[in-house]
C-alpha positions as CSV (number, residue, x, y, z in Angstrom):
1,M,0.0,0.1,0.0
2,K,1.5,3.1,-1.2
3,L,-0.8,5.6,0.9
4,P,1.4,8.0,2.9
5,H,1.7,7.2,6.5
6,K,0.3,10.1,8.0
7,L,-2.8,10.2,5.8
8,L,-3.3,6.5,6.5
9,V,-3.3,7.2,10.3
10,E,-5.7,10.0,9.5
11,R,-8.2,7.9,7.7
12,L,-8.0,5.1,10.3
13,T,-8.8,7.5,12.9
14,K,-11.6,9.4,11.3
15,H,-13.3,5.8,10.4
16,S,-12.4,4.6,13.7
17,Q,-13.9,7.7,15.3
18,A,-17.1,7.5,13.5
19,L,-17.9,4.0,14.9
20,A,-16.7,4.8,18.3
21,L,-20.3,5.7,19.5
22,P,-20.7,6.7,23.3
23,L,-23.7,4.1,23.5
24,G,-22.0,1.6,21.4
25,R,-22.9,-0.7,18.6
26,R,-24.8,-3.3,20.5
27,V,-27.4,-5.4,18.5
28,G,-30.8,-4.3,18.9
29,Q,-29.7,-0.7,20.0
30,P,-29.9,2.5,18.1
31,G,-25.9,2.8,17.7
32,H,-26.0,-0.4,15.8
33,D,-28.0,1.1,13.4
34,V,-26.2,4.2,12.9
35,A,-22.8,2.0,12.6
36,R,-24.7,-0.1,9.9
37,D,-25.7,2.9,7.9
38,Y,-21.8,4.6,8.2
39,L,-20.8,1.1,6.8
40,L,-23.6,1.0,3.8
41,K,-22.5,4.7,3.0
42,Q,-18.5,3.8,2.9
43,M,-19.5,0.7,0.7
44,K,-21.3,2.7,-1.5
45,R,-18.9,5.3,-1.7
46,I,-16.1,2.9,-2.4
47,G,-18.3,1.4,-4.9
48,L,-18.2,-2.1,-4.1
49,D,-20.2,-4.8,-6.0
50,Y,-22.9,-6.4,-4.2
51,F,-22.0,-10.1,-3.0
52,H,-25.3,-11.4,-3.3
53,G,-28.6,-10.1,-4.4
54,E,-29.5,-6.5,-5.0
55,G,-27.7,-5.1,-1.9
56,Y,-24.8,-5.2,0.5
57,E,-27.0,-6.2,3.7
58,L,-27.5,-9.8,4.5
59,C,-30.3,-10.0,6.8
60,Y,-31.1,-13.2,8.7
61,E,-33.7,-13.7,11.6
62,L,-33.4,-16.0,14.5
63,P,-34.5,-16.0,18.0
64,H,-32.3,-14.2,20.5
65,P,-30.1,-16.3,22.5
66,R,-31.4,-14.9,25.7
67,S,-34.9,-13.9,25.3
68,G,-36.0,-16.0,22.5
69,E,-37.5,-13.1,20.8
70,L,-37.2,-13.1,17.0
71,T,-34.3,-10.5,15.9
72,T,-33.0,-9.2,12.7
73,F,-29.3,-9.5,12.3
74,T,-27.5,-7.9,9.3
75,N,-24.2,-8.6,7.8
76,L,-22.7,-6.5,5.4
77,V,-20.6,-7.8,2.3
78,G,-19.3,-6.4,-0.7
79,V,-17.0,-7.6,-3.4
80,I,-14.2,-5.6,-5.6
81,P,-14.2,-7.8,-8.7
82,G,-10.7,-9.3,-9.8
83,K,-9.1,-9.4,-13.1
84,D,-9.6,-13.2,-13.4
85,R,-13.0,-14.0,-11.5
86,S,-12.4,-17.8,-11.8
87,L,-9.4,-17.4,-9.3
88,P,-10.3,-18.4,-5.8
89,P,-11.3,-15.1,-3.8
90,I,-9.9,-13.5,-0.5
91,L,-12.2,-12.5,2.0
92,L,-11.1,-9.5,4.8
93,G,-13.7,-9.8,7.6
94,A,-14.3,-7.8,10.8
95,H,-17.3,-7.8,13.3
96,Y,-18.8,-4.2,13.6
97,D,-21.1,-5.0,16.8
98,S,-20.0,-4.0,20.2
99,V,-20.4,-6.2,23.3
100,I,-21.8,-3.3,25.6
101,D,-23.1,0.4,25.4
102,A,-19.7,2.0,25.1
103,P,-17.5,3.0,22.2
104,C,-15.6,-0.3,22.1
105,V,-12.9,1.3,19.6
106,D,-10.5,-1.7,19.9
107,D,-13.5,-4.3,19.8
108,N,-13.8,-4.0,16.8
109,A,-14.0,-0.5,15.3
110,T,-9.9,-0.5,14.4
111,S,-10.5,-3.9,12.5
112,V,-13.5,-2.3,10.7
113,A,-11.7,1.1,9.9
114,H,-8.8,-0.6,8.3
115,N,-11.0,-2.9,6.2
116,I,-12.6,0.3,5.0
117,V,-9.2,1.7,3.9
118,L,-8.1,-1.5,2.4
119,A,-11.4,-1.7,0.3
120,S,-10.7,1.9,-0.7
121,H,-7.2,1.2,-2.0
122,Y,-8.1,-2.0,-3.9
123,A,-11.1,-0.9,-5.6
124,L,-8.7,1.8,-7.4
125,Q,-6.0,-1.2,-7.9
126,P,-7.9,-4.5,-7.9
127,L,-6.4,-7.8,-7.5
128,K,-6.3,-10.6,-9.9
129,R,-8.8,-12.4,-8.1
130,D,-12.1,-11.0,-6.2
131,L,-11.4,-9.5,-2.8
132,I,-14.6,-9.8,-0.6
133,I,-15.3,-7.5,2.0
134,A,-17.3,-8.4,5.2
135,F,-18.5,-6.7,8.1
136,F,-20.1,-9.1,10.4
137,D,-22.8,-8.8,12.8
138,A,-23.3,-10.5,16.4
139,E,-20.0,-11.6,17.2
140,E,-20.3,-10.7,20.9
141,P,-21.9,-12.4,23.7
142,P,-24.6,-13.7,24.1
143,F,-24.2,-14.5,20.2
144,F,-20.8,-15.5,20.0
145,L,-20.2,-19.2,18.5
146,S,-24.0,-19.6,18.5
147,K,-26.1,-20.2,15.4
148,T,-26.9,-16.5,15.5
149,M,-23.4,-15.6,15.0
150,G,-22.9,-13.2,11.9
151,S,-19.6,-14.7,10.4
152,R,-21.3,-18.4,11.2
153,R,-24.3,-17.5,9.3
154,F,-22.3,-16.0,6.4
155,C,-19.8,-19.1,6.1
156,E,-22.6,-21.6,6.4
157,D,-25.3,-19.9,4.3
158,Y,-23.2,-18.5,1.8
159,C,-19.9,-20.0,1.3
160,G,-20.5,-23.6,0.9
161,D,-19.5,-23.3,-2.9
162,I,-16.5,-21.2,-2.3
163,N,-13.1,-22.3,-1.9
164,F,-11.1,-19.1,-0.5
165,A,-7.6,-18.4,-1.3
166,A,-7.6,-17.0,2.1
167,V,-9.9,-15.5,4.7
168,I,-8.2,-12.9,6.8
169,V,-9.9,-11.9,9.9
170,T,-8.9,-9.4,12.4
171,D,-10.1,-8.5,16.1
172,L,-8.4,-6.2,19.0
173,V,-5.5,-5.0,16.8
174,G,-5.7,-1.3,17.8
175,H,-3.7,-1.6,21.4
176,D,-0.2,-1.8,22.3
177,A,0.6,-5.3,23.2
178,T,2.3,-4.3,26.6
179,D,-1.0,-3.4,27.6
180,L,-1.8,-6.9,28.1
181,D,-2.7,-8.2,31.6
182,L,0.0,-10.5,31.8
183,P,1.9,-11.9,35.1
184,V,5.4,-10.3,33.8
185,P,7.1,-8.0,36.4
186,D,7.0,-4.3,35.3
187,A,10.6,-4.1,35.5
188,V,11.1,-6.7,32.9
189,M,8.1,-4.8,30.7
190,A,10.3,-1.6,31.3
191,C,13.2,-3.2,29.4
192,L,11.2,-4.7,26.6
193,P,9.4,-1.5,25.2
194,H,9.6,-2.9,21.4
195,L,7.0,-5.6,22.5
196,K,4.0,-3.2,22.4
197,R,4.6,-3.5,18.6
198,L,3.8,-7.2,19.0
199,V,1.0,-8.7,16.6
200,A,0.2,-12.2,16.4
201,V,-0.9,-14.4,13.4
202,M,-2.9,-17.5,13.7
203,G,-4.1,-19.9,11.0
204,V,-0.8,-20.2,9.3
205,E,-1.1,-24.0,9.4
206,S,-4.1,-23.8,7.4
207,N,-2.5,-23.5,4.1
208,G,1.1,-24.7,3.0
209,T,1.7,-21.4,1.3
210,F,1.1,-19.1,4.4
211,P,4.2,-19.9,6.5
212,A,6.7,-18.4,3.7
213,I,3.9,-15.8,3.0
214,V,3.5,-14.5,6.4
215,E,7.1,-14.7,7.2
216,A,8.2,-12.8,4.2
217,A,5.6,-10.1,4.7
218,S,6.6,-9.9,8.3
219,S,10.4,-9.1,7.3
220,E,9.0,-6.1,5.3
221,A,7.1,-5.0,8.2
222,K,9.7,-3.4,10.1
223,K,7.9,-1.4,12.5
224,L,5.9,-4.5,13.8
225,R,7.1,-7.5,16.0
226,V,5.2,-10.4,14.3
227,I,4.6,-13.8,15.7
228,T,2.5,-16.9,14.5
229,T,1.0,-19.5,16.5
230,L,-1.2,-22.4,15.9
231,N,-5.0,-21.7,16.0
232,D,-5.5,-24.8,18.3
233,Y,-3.3,-22.8,20.8
234,V,-5.7,-20.0,21.1
235,G,-8.9,-21.5,20.1
236,P,-12.2,-20.1,18.5
237,V,-11.9,-16.6,19.9
238,S,-13.5,-14.5,16.8
239,D,-14.8,-14.9,13.3
240,H,-12.4,-17.0,12.0
241,A,-14.0,-19.9,13.9
242,A,-16.7,-20.8,11.2
243,F,-14.2,-20.6,8.3
244,A,-11.8,-22.5,10.3
245,K,-14.5,-25.2,11.4
246,A,-15.4,-25.4,7.3
247,G,-11.7,-26.2,6.4
248,Q,-11.0,-23.0,4.8
249,P,-7.5,-21.4,4.6
250,F,-7.6,-18.6,7.1
251,L,-5.4,-15.8,9.0
252,F,-6.4,-14.2,12.1
253,L,-4.6,-11.5,13.1
254,S,-4.9,-10.0,16.7
255,C,-2.9,-8.2,19.9
256,G,-5.0,-10.1,22.3
257,Q,-7.3,-9.3,25.2
258,A,-5.8,-5.9,26.7
259,R,-6.7,-4.3,30.0
260,H,-9.6,-2.4,28.6
261,Y,-11.3,-5.5,26.8
262,H,-15.0,-5.5,27.3
263,T,-15.0,-2.2,29.2
264,P,-16.1,1.4,28.8
265,Q,-12.3,2.5,28.8
266,D,-12.2,1.1,25.2
267,T,-12.0,4.2,23.9
268,M,-10.0,6.3,21.5
269,E,-7.3,7.4,23.8
270,W,-5.6,4.1,24.5
271,I,-5.6,3.1,20.6
272,N,-2.1,3.2,18.8
273,F,-2.9,4.7,15.4
274,D,0.6,4.6,14.5
275,K,0.8,1.0,14.8
276,L,-2.4,0.2,13.3
277,A,-1.2,2.0,10.1
278,H,1.7,-0.6,10.1
279,I,-0.8,-3.6,10.5
280,T,-2.8,-2.3,7.9
281,C,0.0,-2.2,5.3
282,F,1.0,-5.5,6.7
283,I,-2.3,-7.0,5.9
284,S,-1.9,-5.3,2.3
285,D,1.3,-7.1,2.0
286,L,-0.5,-10.4,2.9
287,V,-3.3,-9.9,0.5
288,E,-0.8,-9.1,-2.3
289,R,1.4,-12.0,-1.9
290,I,-1.5,-14.4,-1.7
291,D,-3.1,-12.9,-4.6
292,R,0.3,-13.6,-6.4
293,T,0.3,-17.1,-5.5
294,P,-0.3,-19.6,-8.4
295,P,-3.6,-21.4,-8.1
296,D,-1.7,-24.8,-8.1
297,A,0.7,-23.9,-5.2
298,Y,0.8,-26.4,-2.1
299,Q,-2.1,-25.8,-0.3
300,S,-2.4,-28.7,2.2
301,P,-2.5,-27.9,5.8
302,T,1.0,-27.9,7.3
303,D,2.8,-27.6,10.5
304,P,4.8,-24.3,10.6
305,F,6.8,-25.3,13.8
306,E,10.2,-24.0,12.4
307,T,8.7,-20.9,10.7
308,E,7.0,-20.1,14.4
309,M,10.2,-20.4,16.2
310,R,12.2,-18.1,13.7
311,M,9.7,-15.5,13.7
312,L,9.4,-15.7,17.7
313,R,13.2,-15.2,18.2
314,K,13.0,-12.3,15.5
315,A,10.2,-10.6,17.1
316,L,11.2,-11.1,20.8
317,G,14.8,-10.4,20.6
318,V,16.3,-10.0,23.6
319,A,13.0,-10.4,25.6
320,L,12.9,-14.1,24.7
321,P,16.0,-15.1,26.7
322,I,14.7,-12.9,29.4
323,A,11.3,-14.3,29.6
324,L,12.7,-18.2,29.4
325,K,15.1,-17.4,32.4
326,Y,12.2,-16.1,34.2
327,L,10.0,-18.9,33.6
328,G,13.0,-21.3,34.2
329,I,12.5,-23.2,30.8
330,E,14.4,-23.9,27.7
331,M,13.7,-22.8,24.2
332,P,11.3,-25.7,22.9
333,K,13.0,-27.6,20.1
334,T,9.9,-29.9,18.9
335,R,6.1,-29.1,18.3
336,E,5.7,-31.5,21.1
337,E,7.7,-29.4,23.4
338,L,6.1,-26.2,22.5
339,T,2.6,-27.7,23.0
340,E,3.5,-28.7,26.4
341,L,5.0,-25.3,27.2
342,V,1.4,-23.6,26.1
343,D,-0.3,-26.2,28.0
344,D,1.6,-25.3,31.2
345,L,1.3,-21.6,30.6
346,S,-2.4,-21.8,30.0
347,R,-2.9,-23.7,33.4
348,G,-0.4,-21.3,35.3
349,K,2.0,-24.0,36.0
350,L,5.1,-21.8,34.9
351,G,6.5,-18.9,36.7
352,R,7.9,-18.0,39.8
């Protein structure tokens, strides 16, 4: 993406601010309608084609998981036609609803904002293949992972005959990674300021071409610290879940659940828009590398252990030996050792 960095920051800030409604974007509340209308306006401005039918709105009605009342949900989906529409498409997806009646900027206005910017860019410079832009409804509880979840409905109802080149989903990408509530001493964190630029990519294992693509793109993302990890280590935490279950190749980007996650303090003030701009460019690089990948390239799932280890060493730098020493462990040498380490960390068995 060739957009000047300052202008990119300005546009990301503008779209995030437009969605950072004081009373949120919760399903069934007025702010949800305001957000939907804003996105429809942007999709029309960009000039996206309709994905299905005669509009961007893919509505569905289902009983509310709590009240049982019949509720209308709305996914918003458009397409930028590629030069060769026979090629498997790429999808960029993010949910636009909020969990509470608050701005919820990191969750998930920032992801929606960068997809608006990316759509604007590729509408002027189309890819070889179609680029589908999807703003999913009903990701947050009580809809999460239920049949009412927007990404699940879209995947199950509309994508059965589509073999994607990649589904790229983002959630919680606006904050500094050092804002995570982790059991790491402040003195250690103070020595590792570069970790605020950390972003994790899950799903690399879902396609044999992805490890090399993600590693190459991360090498060009000089202002980010990119790590990869198996989706099984994290689980179905966002809109990628339905696509992973369906066996579609996917990448899920996130900076993790931070201190203002699902709270009224998730506002514009704690978002790092400079970092968000670099993540937007990183996603653009991923999209273009995937777009250039020949259709007959190796696509079976793979174990990217060596890629994970290389990227972990590069991303963490001096932080890695400090963390290992603090935890009293050695660098894993096999997938089995890494899985055991992750299991111990998740159970709180490591640390002093």
